C-alpha angles and dihedrals in degrees: 000000000000118000116265122257134158093259129017115197105210122191117193107215130196115171089326103139093131092051092047091050091050103041109022096075091057092045092053094047093043098048122085115258113258093039111120116235111197131184111208106198115212097206096292118194094201123076096260093124093053089045092055093045092052099040106028107030092163091067116091120231130211115189114208098183098222141030107276093170124240097299099041093039094057092043091055096042098046091055085071097048128084116200141121091239131027115209107200108202131180115232091237096061124113112207126208129224111284093011099137104047097066090053092051091045091052092049089048093057096068131020087208091070107100099175144000140180136206128234105285118206130181118268093208095044101029098187092056130078117251120253098235104058111346107170097341137312136263136169127215123235091273097051102262110143123222137158142225096264098020132066113177104309096340108103121186129220114245110249095157092271091131100040094121122106104240146160116263134182098236139012120219118258088219088078116359132155115206132181104247094217093057094041089059093042090054091051093248122258121343099262092205090068090069090187140353128045094016090118091053091051092047094049091048088053090048089056091048087055089056098259133126135238119205143188117228113203093183091074123062135185134173120231126200094197132193092059097139105024124014114239091249103054129124091227090054091046090054095048094046095050095040096046093045092056091047092048092051093047092050098047112026119107111251092246091061100045101090099042092044097048095043091055093041091054089053095047093044089051090053090049091051091048091050090052089050095049092048093051094252091133096159091053090050089052089048091058090050092048090051092055094045089052089052095049096045094048098047095114091054093043090052089061090052091050092052090051092049095047096055087095123042129199108280106171144065131327118331106240094208113124109245098213137062115269092195089066094037092052105034101030104029095033098232107157103167129072091231090058094051100039108020115189096026 
């Protein structure tokens, strides 16, 4: 069991020696003294653990023994960490001076805040937001995720247009602070997700428990992205489609189930056909596999849904976008968050 501190920064590592060598020095120098920095190793086959032990002895190490994925890896590791706040940080993130304090200060203002994220910009195009998180995440009424600053593949430059502290639906797992008490009460991430969308599912469950998720513009980090799986990868396609269906089934209100899933089946069919016609055969097969997983596991998923729906949203305005961003983006040509969801 790791020693208790206010915040524990936990990096889940899998064969990430190069990332650790590149980003860990800046993290250590840019993080307040007394804050625990922990490397949770997900069964790496490289020598990243030895590298950390020899070069960064102040960093704690948790050995997990095998690759549990993002969701299972964090679930296993955080059982061994005592802190008020967990800061989940990807190994390919560059922090900035004073990055951690604003997140802690925001969490301290309201015990109802379960999670928050900083502004996340791209490491390779530093004036642009980063794809996986940007200035806070939302999903539309049919389950498609998007961000303030990123709609599908259209990523905005940061001109201060999202410098307001605001409530969001989900915080990015690339850099996400969570209240340890609530993380444990929610049961952590859904370990079956393995990777992708587990943070959206968790934040949705936080909201169903009556808690809040916020974006903190006073903290900024830079994310490289694509470190484990490239954005265009059949395995990633499978996980994104599968986990999105599971997340919707677990969390949607009963009144929305039929209309949402009917339309999603149509849109997913169109996506699969597009993959097929553009010679992305493995991606087309990935969409089919995702749906077959969903159908064959319905009895088990029904148990998960019943557990998730014990508590219903009880506070504030639901930040979900009420429209369909597929139509807004591809048919109506709206490429910016402010065009699709003005006022948020």
